[in-house]
PDB file of N, CA, C and O in Angstrom:
ATOM      1  N   MET A   1       0.834  -1.196   0.027  1.00  0.00           N
ATOM      2  CA  MET A   1      -0.010  -0.054   0.014  1.00  0.00           C
ATOM      3  C   MET A   1       0.862   1.257   0.002  1.00  0.00           C
ATOM      4  O   MET A   1       0.538   2.244  -0.659  1.00  0.00           O
ATOM      5  N   SER A   2       1.974   1.194   0.769  1.00  0.00           N
ATOM      6  CA  SER A   2       2.848   2.381   0.806  1.00  0.00           C
ATOM      7  C   SER A   2       3.560   2.628  -0.529  1.00  0.00           C
ATOM      8  O   SER A   2       3.839   3.773  -0.885  1.00  0.00           O
ATOM      9  N   LEU A   3       3.852   1.548  -1.264  1.00  0.00           N
ATOM     10  CA  LEU A   3       4.452   1.752  -2.563  1.00  0.00           C
ATOM     11  C   LEU A   3       3.537   2.328  -3.559  1.00  0.00           C
ATOM     12  O   LEU A   3       3.984   3.054  -4.446  1.00  0.00           O
ATOM     13  N   VAL A   4       2.255   2.045  -3.469  1.00  0.00           N
ATOM     14  CA  VAL A   4       1.252   2.570  -4.290  1.00  0.00           C
ATOM     15  C   VAL A   4       1.139   4.135  -3.958  1.00  0.00           C
ATOM     16  O   VAL A   4       1.043   4.982  -4.846  1.00  0.00           O
ATOM     17  N   ALA A   5       1.158   4.403  -2.719  1.00  0.00           N
ATOM     18  CA  ALA A   5       1.038   5.875  -2.241  1.00  0.00           C
ATOM     19  C   ALA A   5       2.309   6.653  -2.771  1.00  0.00           C
ATOM     20  O   ALA A   5       2.179   7.797  -3.206  1.00  0.00           O
ATOM     21  N   LEU A   6       3.480   6.052  -2.732  1.00  0.00           N
ATOM     22  CA  LEU A   6       4.599   6.725  -3.196  1.00  0.00           C
ATOM     23  C   LEU A   6       4.565   6.953  -4.733  1.00  0.00           C
ATOM     24  O   LEU A   6       4.980   8.001  -5.230  1.00  0.00           O
ATOM     25  N   ALA A   7       4.056   5.934  -5.463  1.00  0.00           N
ATOM     26  CA  ALA A   7       3.920   6.003  -6.923  1.00  0.00           C
ATOM     27  C   ALA A   7       2.966   7.144  -7.309  1.00  0.00           C
ATOM     28  O   ALA A   7       3.231   7.925  -8.222  1.00  0.00           O
ATOM     29  N   LEU A   8       1.820   7.210  -6.558  1.00  0.00           N
ATOM     30  CA  LEU A   8       0.795   8.301  -6.831  1.00  0.00           C
ATOM     31  C   LEU A   8       1.436   9.637  -6.502  1.00  0.00           C
ATOM     32  O   LEU A   8       1.250  10.594  -7.253  1.00  0.00           O
ATOM     33  N   GLY A   9       2.171   9.741  -5.431  1.00  0.00           N
ATOM     34  CA  GLY A   9       2.754  10.937  -5.088  1.00  0.00           C
ATOM     35  C   GLY A   9       3.814  11.376  -6.054  1.00  0.00           C
ATOM     36  O   GLY A   9       3.930  12.562  -6.362  1.00  0.00           O
ATOM     37  N   TRP A  10       4.580  10.444  -6.530  1.00  0.00           N
ATOM     38  CA  TRP A  10       5.603  10.742  -7.525  1.00  0.00           C
ATOM     39  C   TRP A  10       5.024  11.201  -8.833  1.00  0.00           C
ATOM     40  O   TRP A  10       5.524  12.161  -9.420  1.00  0.00           O
ATOM     41  N   ALA A  11       3.961  10.535  -9.324  1.00  0.00           N
ATOM     42  CA  ALA A  11       3.259  10.923 -10.527  1.00  0.00           C
ATOM     43  C   ALA A  11       2.606  12.285 -10.407  1.00  0.00           C
ATOM     44  O   ALA A  11       2.648  13.091 -11.337  1.00  0.00           O
ATOM     45  N   GLY A  12       2.017  12.530  -9.281  1.00  0.00           N
ATOM     46  CA  GLY A  12       1.408  13.837  -9.024  1.00  0.00           C
ATOM     47  C   GLY A  12       2.379  15.000  -9.080  1.00  0.00           C
ATOM     48  O   GLY A  12       2.131  16.052  -9.671  1.00  0.00           O
ATOM     49  N   ARG A  13       3.473  14.746  -8.440  1.00  0.00           N
ATOM     50  CA  ARG A  13       4.605  15.725  -8.316  1.00  0.00           C
ATOM     51  C   ARG A  13       5.193  15.907  -9.761  1.00  0.00           C
ATOM     52  O   ARG A  13       5.453  17.040 -10.165  1.00  0.00           O
ATOM     53  N   ALA A  14       5.391  14.868 -10.492  1.00  0.00           N
ATOM     54  CA  ALA A  14       5.951  14.991 -11.843  1.00  0.00           C
ATOM     55  C   ALA A  14       4.985  15.755 -12.699  1.00  0.00           C
ATOM     56  O   ALA A  14       5.418  16.605 -13.477  1.00  0.00           O
ATOM     57  N   ALA A  15       3.653  15.494 -12.597  1.00  0.00           N
ATOM     58  CA  ALA A  15       2.696  16.167 -13.488  1.00  0.00           C
ATOM     59  C   ALA A  15       2.697  17.696 -13.069  1.00  0.00           C
ATOM     60  O   ALA A  15       2.621  18.561 -13.942  1.00  0.00           O
ATOM     61  N   ALA A  16       2.779  17.996 -11.827  1.00  0.00           N
ATOM     62  CA  ALA A  16       2.784  19.410 -11.379  1.00  0.00           C
ATOM     63  C   ALA A  16       3.985  20.105 -11.845  1.00  0.00           C
ATOM     64  O   ALA A  16       3.906  21.290 -12.168  1.00  0.00           O
ATOM     65  N   ASP A  17       5.143  19.433 -11.911  1.00  0.00           N
ATOM     66  CA  ASP A  17       6.390  20.030 -12.404  1.00  0.00           C
ATOM     67  C   ASP A  17       6.309  20.171 -13.908  1.00  0.00           C
ATOM     68  O   ASP A  17       6.773  21.170 -14.457  1.00  0.00           O
ATOM     69  N   TYR A  18       5.716  19.171 -14.603  1.00  0.00           N
ATOM     70  CA  TYR A  18       5.658  19.147 -16.074  1.00  0.00           C
ATOM     71  C   TYR A  18       4.698  20.169 -16.504  1.00  0.00           C
ATOM     72  O   TYR A  18       5.016  20.925 -17.422  1.00  0.00           O
ATOM     73  N   LEU A  19       3.514  20.273 -15.913  1.00  0.00           N
ATOM     74  CA  LEU A  19       2.500  21.238 -16.441  1.00  0.00           C
ATOM     75  C   LEU A  19       2.632  22.684 -15.871  1.00  0.00           C
ATOM     76  O   LEU A  19       2.165  23.662 -16.453  1.00  0.00           O
ATOM     77  N   GLY A  20       3.284  22.741 -14.722  1.00  0.00           N
ATOM     78  CA  GLY A  20       3.434  24.114 -14.126  1.00  0.00           C
ATOM     79  C   GLY A  20       2.084  24.638 -13.646  1.00  0.00           C
ATOM     80  O   GLY A  20       1.345  23.924 -12.968  1.00  0.00           O
ATOM     81  N   LYS A  21       1.763  25.866 -13.989  1.00  0.00           N
ATOM     82  CA  LYS A  21       0.518  26.435 -13.541  1.00  0.00           C
ATOM     83  C   LYS A  21      -0.659  26.179 -14.518  1.00  0.00           C
ATOM     84  O   LYS A  21      -1.795  26.596 -14.294  1.00  0.00           O
ATOM     85  N   HIS A  22      -0.334  25.513 -15.547  1.00  0.00           N
ATOM     86  CA  HIS A  22      -1.367  25.185 -16.548  1.00  0.00           C
ATOM     87  C   HIS A  22      -2.122  23.872 -16.115  1.00  0.00           C
ATOM     88  O   HIS A  22      -1.597  23.059 -15.354  1.00  0.00           O
ATOM     89  N   SER A  23      -3.346  23.713 -16.626  1.00  0.00           N
ATOM     90  CA  SER A  23      -4.072  22.412 -16.393  1.00  0.00           C
ATOM     91  C   SER A  23      -3.930  21.589 -17.662  1.00  0.00           C
ATOM     92  O   SER A  23      -3.638  22.155 -18.715  1.00  0.00           O
ATOM     93  N   PRO A  24      -4.131  20.230 -17.604  1.00  0.00           N
ATOM     94  CA  PRO A  24      -4.080  19.500 -18.824  1.00  0.00           C
ATOM     95  C   PRO A  24      -5.142  19.929 -19.810  1.00  0.00           C
ATOM     96  O   PRO A  24      -6.216  20.386 -19.420  1.00  0.00           O
ATOM     97  N   PRO A  25      -4.832  19.778 -21.133  1.00  0.00           N
ATOM     98  CA  PRO A  25      -5.778  20.181 -22.101  1.00  0.00           C
ATOM     99  C   PRO A  25      -7.128  19.452 -22.021  1.00  0.00           C
ATOM    100  O   PRO A  25      -7.161  18.286 -21.627  1.00  0.00           O
ATOM    101  N   ARG A  26      -8.199  20.080 -22.371  1.00  0.00           N
ATOM    102  CA  ARG A  26      -9.534  19.475 -22.260  1.00  0.00           C
ATOM    103  C   ARG A  26     -10.027  19.170 -23.659  1.00  0.00           C
ATOM    104  O   ARG A  26      -9.653  19.827 -24.631  1.00  0.00           O
ATOM    105  N   LYS A  27     -10.921  18.105 -23.740  1.00  0.00           N
ATOM    106  CA  LYS A  27     -11.583  17.746 -24.972  1.00  0.00           C
ATOM    107  C   LYS A  27     -12.861  18.621 -25.134  1.00  0.00           C
ATOM    108  O   LYS A  27     -13.195  19.419 -24.259  1.00  0.00           O
ATOM    109  N   THR A  28     -13.514  18.453 -26.208  1.00  0.00           N
ATOM    110  CA  THR A  28     -14.651  19.323 -26.496  1.00  0.00           C
ATOM    111  C   THR A  28     -15.841  19.104 -25.517  1.00  0.00           C
ATOM    112  O   THR A  28     -16.655  20.007 -25.322  1.00  0.00           O
ATOM    113  N   HIS A  29     -15.934  17.898 -24.906  1.00  0.00           N
ATOM    114  CA  HIS A  29     -16.991  17.707 -23.958  1.00  0.00           C
ATOM    115  C   HIS A  29     -16.606  18.094 -22.542  1.00  0.00           C
ATOM    116  O   HIS A  29     -17.432  17.902 -21.651  1.00  0.00           O
ATOM    117  N   GLY A  30     -15.406  18.628 -22.253  1.00  0.00           N
ATOM    118  CA  GLY A  30     -15.035  19.183 -21.013  1.00  0.00           C
ATOM    119  C   GLY A  30     -14.152  18.313 -20.187  1.00  0.00           C
ATOM    120  O   GLY A  30     -13.606  18.827 -19.211  1.00  0.00           O
ATOM    121  N   HIS A  31     -13.948  17.063 -20.458  1.00  0.00           N
ATOM    122  CA  HIS A  31     -13.169  16.177 -19.705  1.00  0.00           C
ATOM    123  C   HIS A  31     -11.666  16.417 -20.124  1.00  0.00           C
ATOM    124  O   HIS A  31     -11.380  16.892 -21.223  1.00  0.00           O
ATOM    125  N   TYR A  32     -10.736  16.067 -19.196  1.00  0.00           N
ATOM    126  CA  TYR A  32      -9.303  16.179 -19.518  1.00  0.00           C
ATOM    127  C   TYR A  32      -8.956  15.150 -20.621  1.00  0.00           C
ATOM    128  O   TYR A  32      -9.465  14.029 -20.634  1.00  0.00           O
ATOM    129  N   ALA A  33      -8.115  15.555 -21.494  1.00  0.00           N
ATOM    130  CA  ALA A  33      -7.581  14.649 -22.535  1.00  0.00           C
ATOM    131  C   ALA A  33      -6.739  13.551 -21.822  1.00  0.00           C
ATOM    132  O   ALA A  33      -6.888  12.374 -22.147  1.00  0.00           O
ATOM    133  N   LYS A  34      -5.917  13.893 -20.921  1.00  0.00           N
ATOM    134  CA  LYS A  34      -5.230  12.917 -20.064  1.00  0.00           C
ATOM    135  C   LYS A  34      -5.356  13.393 -18.617  1.00  0.00           C
ATOM    136  O   LYS A  34      -5.401  14.601 -18.383  1.00  0.00           O
ATOM    137  N   SER A  35      -5.414  12.501 -17.652  1.00  0.00           N
ATOM    138  CA  SER A  35      -5.556  12.904 -16.253  1.00  0.00           C
ATOM    139  C   SER A  35      -4.238  13.426 -15.720  1.00  0.00           C
ATOM    140  O   SER A  35      -3.203  13.334 -16.381  1.00  0.00           O
ATOM    141  N   TRP A  36      -4.285  13.931 -14.612  1.00  0.00           N
ATOM    142  CA  TRP A  36      -3.056  14.442 -13.871  1.00  0.00           C
ATOM    143  C   TRP A  36      -2.082  13.258 -13.712  1.00  0.00           C
ATOM    144  O   TRP A  36      -0.891  13.354 -14.008  1.00  0.00           O
ATOM    145  N   PHE A  37      -2.633  12.171 -13.243  1.00  0.00           N
ATOM    146  CA  PHE A  37      -1.784  10.954 -13.024  1.00  0.00           C
ATOM    147  C   PHE A  37      -1.111  10.436 -14.321  1.00  0.00           C
ATOM    148  O   PHE A  37       0.052  10.031 -14.313  1.00  0.00           O
ATOM    149  N   ARG A  38      -1.872  10.461 -15.426  1.00  0.00           N
ATOM    150  CA  ARG A  38      -1.399   9.962 -16.696  1.00  0.00           C
ATOM    151  C   ARG A  38      -0.276  10.937 -17.199  1.00  0.00           C
ATOM    152  O   ARG A  38       0.759  10.494 -17.697  1.00  0.00           O
ATOM    153  N   ASN A  39      -0.491  12.141 -17.069  1.00  0.00           N
ATOM    154  CA  ASN A  39       0.480  13.181 -17.500  1.00  0.00           C
ATOM    155  C   ASN A  39       1.806  12.969 -16.740  1.00  0.00           C
ATOM    156  O   ASN A  39       2.880  12.941 -17.340  1.00  0.00           O
ATOM    157  N   GLY A  40       1.705  12.822 -15.417  1.00  0.00           N
ATOM    158  CA  GLY A  40       2.895  12.529 -14.648  1.00  0.00           C
ATOM    159  C   GLY A  40       3.547  11.217 -14.872  1.00  0.00           C
ATOM    160  O   GLY A  40       4.774  11.120 -14.855  1.00  0.00           O
ATOM    161  N   PHE A  41       2.709  10.128 -15.097  1.00  0.00           N
ATOM    162  CA  PHE A  41       3.232   8.882 -15.390  1.00  0.00           C
ATOM    163  C   PHE A  41       4.029   8.827 -16.695  1.00  0.00           C
ATOM    164  O   PHE A  41       5.121   8.265 -16.784  1.00  0.00           O
ATOM    165  N   ASP A  42       3.388   9.466 -17.726  1.00  0.00           N
ATOM    166  CA  ASP A  42       4.079   9.552 -19.020  1.00  0.00           C
ATOM    167  C   ASP A  42       5.431  10.343 -18.876  1.00  0.00           C
ATOM    168  O   ASP A  42       6.448   9.965 -19.458  1.00  0.00           O
ATOM    169  N   HIS A  43       5.397  11.381 -18.129  1.00  0.00           N
ATOM    170  CA  HIS A  43       6.585  12.193 -17.949  1.00  0.00           C
ATOM    171  C   HIS A  43       7.641  11.403 -17.264  1.00  0.00           C
ATOM    172  O   HIS A  43       8.807  11.475 -17.653  1.00  0.00           O
ATOM    173  N   ILE A  44       7.292  10.659 -16.270  1.00  0.00           N
ATOM    174  CA  ILE A  44       8.317   9.847 -15.540  1.00  0.00           C
ATOM    175  C   ILE A  44       8.893   8.749 -16.479  1.00  0.00           C
ATOM    176  O   ILE A  44      10.099   8.503 -16.494  1.00  0.00           O
ATOM    177  N   ARG A  45       7.996   8.097 -17.260  1.00  0.00           N
ATOM    178  CA  ARG A  45       8.383   6.993 -18.100  1.00  0.00           C
ATOM    179  C   ARG A  45       9.320   7.523 -19.221  1.00  0.00           C
ATOM    180  O   ARG A  45      10.304   6.864 -19.555  1.00  0.00           O
ATOM    181  N   ASN A  46       9.017   8.710 -19.800  1.00  0.00           N
ATOM    182  CA  ASN A  46       9.914   9.246 -20.761  1.00  0.00           C
ATOM    183  C   ASN A  46      11.275   9.659 -20.212  1.00  0.00           C
ATOM    184  O   ASN A  46      12.312   9.520 -20.861  1.00  0.00           O
ATOM    185  N   ARG A  47      11.221  10.173 -18.983  1.00  0.00           N
ATOM    186  CA  ARG A  47      12.491  10.576 -18.363  1.00  0.00           C
ATOM    187  C   ARG A  47      13.332   9.363 -17.879  1.00  0.00           C
ATOM    188  O   ARG A  47      14.561   9.430 -17.891  1.00  0.00           O
ATOM    189  N   LEU A  48      12.690   8.280 -17.461  1.00  0.00           N
ATOM    190  CA  LEU A  48      13.479   7.111 -17.161  1.00  0.00           C
ATOM    191  C   LEU A  48      14.127   6.539 -18.345  1.00  0.00           C
ATOM    192  O   LEU A  48      15.227   6.000 -18.222  1.00  0.00           O
ATOM    193  N   ARG A  49      13.522   6.613 -19.516  1.00  0.00           N
ATOM    194  CA  ARG A  49      14.137   6.126 -20.754  1.00  0.00           C
ATOM    195  C   ARG A  49      15.319   6.986 -21.170  1.00  0.00           C
ATOM    196  O   ARG A  49      16.370   6.463 -21.542  1.00  0.00           O
ATOM    197  N   SER A  50      15.154   8.286 -21.111  1.00  0.00           N
ATOM    198  CA  SER A  50      16.102   9.156 -21.694  1.00  0.00           C
ATOM    199  C   SER A  50      17.202   9.641 -20.586  1.00  0.00           C
ATOM    200  O   SER A  50      18.399   9.638 -20.872  1.00  0.00           O
ATOM    201  N   ASP A  51      16.784  10.008 -19.458  1.00  0.00           N
ATOM    202  CA  ASP A  51      17.714  10.522 -18.433  1.00  0.00           C
ATOM    203  C   ASP A  51      17.161  10.101 -17.108  1.00  0.00           C
ATOM    204  O   ASP A  51      16.306  10.776 -16.534  1.00  0.00           O
ATOM    205  N   PRO A  52      17.659   8.954 -16.605  1.00  0.00           N
ATOM    206  CA  PRO A  52      17.156   8.475 -15.304  1.00  0.00           C
ATOM    207  C   PRO A  52      17.421   9.374 -14.100  1.00  0.00           C
ATOM    208  O   PRO A  52      16.639   9.335 -13.150  1.00  0.00           O
ATOM    209  N   LEU A  53      18.468  10.171 -14.089  1.00  0.00           N
ATOM    210  CA  LEU A  53      18.802  10.997 -12.988  1.00  0.00           C
ATOM    211  C   LEU A  53      17.850  12.201 -12.962  1.00  0.00           C
ATOM    212  O   LEU A  53      17.596  12.732 -11.880  1.00  0.00           O
ATOM    213  N   ASP A  54      17.323  12.647 -14.082  1.00  0.00           N
ATOM    214  CA  ASP A  54      16.389  13.741 -14.123  1.00  0.00           C
ATOM    215  C   ASP A  54      15.022  13.214 -13.649  1.00  0.00           C
ATOM    216  O   ASP A  54      14.214  14.013 -13.178  1.00  0.00           O
ATOM    217  N   ALA A  55      14.734  11.934 -13.749  1.00  0.00           N
ATOM    218  CA  ALA A  55      13.477  11.394 -13.352  1.00  0.00           C
ATOM    219  C   ALA A  55      13.287  11.420 -11.863  1.00  0.00           C
ATOM    220  O   ALA A  55      12.178  11.583 -11.355  1.00  0.00           O
ATOM    221  N   VAL A  56      14.391  11.257 -11.176  1.00  0.00           N
ATOM    222  CA  VAL A  56      14.364  11.258  -9.698  1.00  0.00           C
ATOM    223  C   VAL A  56      14.639  12.559  -9.087  1.00  0.00           C
ATOM    224  O   VAL A  56      14.734  12.649  -7.863  1.00  0.00           O
ATOM    225  N   ALA A  57      14.778  13.602  -9.877  1.00  0.00           N
ATOM    226  CA  ALA A  57      15.118  14.950  -9.438  1.00  0.00           C
ATOM    227  C   ALA A  57      14.092  15.483  -8.421  1.00  0.00           C
ATOM    228  O   ALA A  57      14.529  16.148  -7.481  1.00  0.00           O
ATOM    229  N   PRO A  58      12.782  15.258  -8.517  1.00  0.00           N
ATOM    230  CA  PRO A  58      11.838  15.821  -7.532  1.00  0.00           C
ATOM    231  C   PRO A  58      12.028  15.218  -6.108  1.00  0.00           C
ATOM    232  O   PRO A  58      11.560  15.791  -5.124  1.00  0.00           O
ATOM    233  N   TRP A  59      12.721  14.053  -6.016  1.00  0.00           N
ATOM    234  CA  TRP A  59      12.894  13.387  -4.777  1.00  0.00           C
ATOM    235  C   TRP A  59      14.215  13.686  -4.135  1.00  0.00           C
ATOM    236  O   TRP A  59      14.464  13.203  -3.031  1.00  0.00           O
ATOM    237  N   ARG A  60      15.066  14.443  -4.748  1.00  0.00           N
ATOM    238  CA  ARG A  60      16.482  14.696  -4.260  1.00  0.00           C
ATOM    239  C   ARG A  60      16.420  15.500  -2.904  1.00  0.00           C
ATOM    240  O   ARG A  60      17.284  15.353  -2.039  1.00  0.00           O
ATOM    241  N   TRP A  61      15.387  16.330  -2.771  1.00  0.00           N
ATOM    242  CA  TRP A  61      15.339  17.168  -1.561  1.00  0.00           C
ATOM    243  C   TRP A  61      15.141  16.299  -0.311  1.00  0.00           C
ATOM    244  O   TRP A  61      15.476  16.733   0.791  1.00  0.00           O
ATOM    245  N   ILE A  62      14.624  15.129  -0.455  1.00  0.00           N
ATOM    246  CA  ILE A  62      14.499  14.225   0.695  1.00  0.00           C
ATOM    247  C   ILE A  62      15.893  13.845   1.201  1.00  0.00           C
ATOM    248  O   ILE A  62      16.131  13.881   2.408  1.00  0.00           O
ATOM    249  N   ILE A  63      16.768  13.503   0.357  1.00  0.00           N
ATOM    250  CA  ILE A  63      18.073  13.117   0.727  1.00  0.00           C
ATOM    251  C   ILE A  63      18.895  14.312   1.317  1.00  0.00           C
ATOM    252  O   ILE A  63      19.686  14.119   2.240  1.00  0.00           O
ATOM    253  N   SER A  64      18.714  15.438   0.818  1.00  0.00           N
ATOM    254  CA  SER A  64      19.453  16.607   1.285  1.00  0.00           C
ATOM    255  C   SER A  64      18.993  17.049   2.704  1.00  0.00           C
ATOM    256  O   SER A  64      19.734  17.721   3.422  1.00  0.00           O
ATOM    257  N   LYS A  65      17.808  16.672   3.071  1.00  0.00           N
ATOM    258  CA  LYS A  65      17.265  17.096   4.406  1.00  0.00           C
ATOM    259  C   LYS A  65      17.493  16.099   5.523  1.00  0.00           C
ATOM    260  O   LYS A  65      17.082  16.339   6.658  1.00  0.00           O
ATOM    261  N   GLN A  66      18.184  14.909   5.201  1.00  0.00           N
ATOM    262  CA  GLN A  66      18.432  13.913   6.172  1.00  0.00           C
ATOM    263  C   GLN A  66      19.459  14.454   7.154  1.00  0.00           C
ATOM    264  O   GLN A  66      20.466  15.012   6.718  1.00  0.00           O
ATOM    265  N   PRO A  67      19.252  14.315   8.467  1.00  0.00           N
ATOM    266  CA  PRO A  67      20.311  14.699   9.405  1.00  0.00           C
ATOM    267  C   PRO A  67      21.510  13.870   9.308  1.00  0.00           C
ATOM    268  O   PRO A  67      21.423  12.662   9.085  1.00  0.00           O
ATOM    269  N   LYS A  68      22.675  14.499   9.476  1.00  0.00           N
ATOM    270  CA  LYS A  68      23.947  13.799   9.358  1.00  0.00           C
ATOM    271  C   LYS A  68      24.397  13.368  10.795  1.00  0.00           C
ATOM    272  O   LYS A  68      24.569  14.212  11.675  1.00  0.00           O
ATOM    273  N   THR A  69      24.575  12.095  10.996  1.00  0.00           N
ATOM    274  CA  THR A  69      25.042  11.646  12.332  1.00  0.00           C
ATOM    275  C   THR A  69      26.495  11.482  12.317  1.00  0.00           C
ATOM    276  O   THR A  69      27.069  11.185  11.269  1.00  0.00           O
ATOM    277  N   ARG A  70      27.121  11.658  13.412  1.00  0.00           N
ATOM    278  CA  ARG A  70      28.606  11.527  13.491  1.00  0.00           C
ATOM    279  C   ARG A  70      29.054  10.567  14.633  1.00  0.00           C
ATOM    280  O   ARG A  70      29.579  10.970  15.671  1.00  0.00           O
ATOM    281  N   GLY A  71      28.806   9.299  14.355  1.00  0.00           N
ATOM    282  CA  GLY A  71      29.225   8.338  15.293  1.00  0.00           C
ATOM    283  C   GLY A  71      28.169   8.067  16.380  1.00  0.00           C
ATOM    284  O   GLY A  71      27.117   8.706  16.394  1.00  0.00           O
ATOM    285  N   VAL A  72      28.449   7.122  17.288  1.00  0.00           N
ATOM    286  CA  VAL A  72      27.583   6.709  18.347  1.00  0.00           C
ATOM    287  C   VAL A  72      27.955   7.477  19.610  1.00  0.00           C
ATOM    288  O   VAL A  72      29.128   7.648  19.941  1.00  0.00           O
ATOM    289  N   VAL A  73      26.921   7.929  20.296  1.00  0.00           N
ATOM    290  CA  VAL A  73      27.148   8.718  21.570  1.00  0.00           C
ATOM    291  C   VAL A  73      27.004   7.721  22.707  1.00  0.00           C
ATOM    292  O   VAL A  73      27.140   8.090  23.873  1.00  0.00           O
TER     293      VAL A  73
END
């Protein structure tokens, strides 16, 4: 369950980064042509094929915020 939650979060974050302040294009009947999840998933999939380090870029801030420990007290 937690892996699914991480995948949804990653796809949502990737879609937000990819689309910026714009929303996905809509069809003539008003529904989105692609959902937010699908836009993010496609963006992640394309980045994993072409540049894997760029695909994990939204999650790098997690690593940088980890406290650094210096031995056992």
